[in-house]
Steps between C-alpha positions, in 0.01 A plus 500: 500500500489347160711560193392818320570642155489873425266662249803605295627141470156360422447761226848432361441125481157543342609746234874512450697191584586212731597523866859394424549795264320760707678399820849445359724673752291373794600608849348357817465761774422359844323730747404488865541671836769513769233504771327158488350245263151639575618853416660373178183316398293814563709685237413268208345708219145401402590463130812492282394847373505650852801701623752327728419745779710485816628143452877464533696367202693210652668357190517531122567175314682516166735290288801419718402795721640742242184700434412349162150359495439135425339324209284191456529168320230405248169402659411135546148378583386853587792571735792735443815473714804713565773438246689193626833650392452807724580533871245727669629651826501823696663635813252607766499881518313512831395270782137411547211259466420420136134509398469556125695536180460682175635372171578819308717658235784731607307816407214423744505744792225328701243779470131449419484397133267326259768495228802343675548128434512329843424184687451487875499209738551394860842411646582262781621157600183292448187532286601824328543601136876544547669264745815624676712337772425758771206740527724735698760640263825641643680791335813396310398134459483359146149388400485242218196413293581150379173436319220727385203424279173657396214297359160558350224253585370267230138541608 
């Protein structure tokens, strides 16, 4: 799976404003399945517009785990990073194998939408869009996101 951007976010960035403004209050929601890694991978939505479906919400990452969405530092060389002054963490709400994440605003309910501003990417320990320490997430364990960046290619 590759990094995907929703229609709503693309339209926002083309007509209204920058990513950092449109996604201020950014939450990372990590999804998967309790059954197996293969089952979790089979639940990955085809696009960032597609509904979450039957994937299990394993963790929601926010500033200090308090529910407030994060912000971004100014872009450098086509890359935007999480605000260095913020600590992004969440406590795992369920146990399961992580397969994908959605970067969303708090109002996003995960249903099919071409207006919600979202990003979607793969989650795992190696070669994924979002690298975490363990692909199996255990309920009650704190999940940090120490670094997070999004870039646009130069060519």
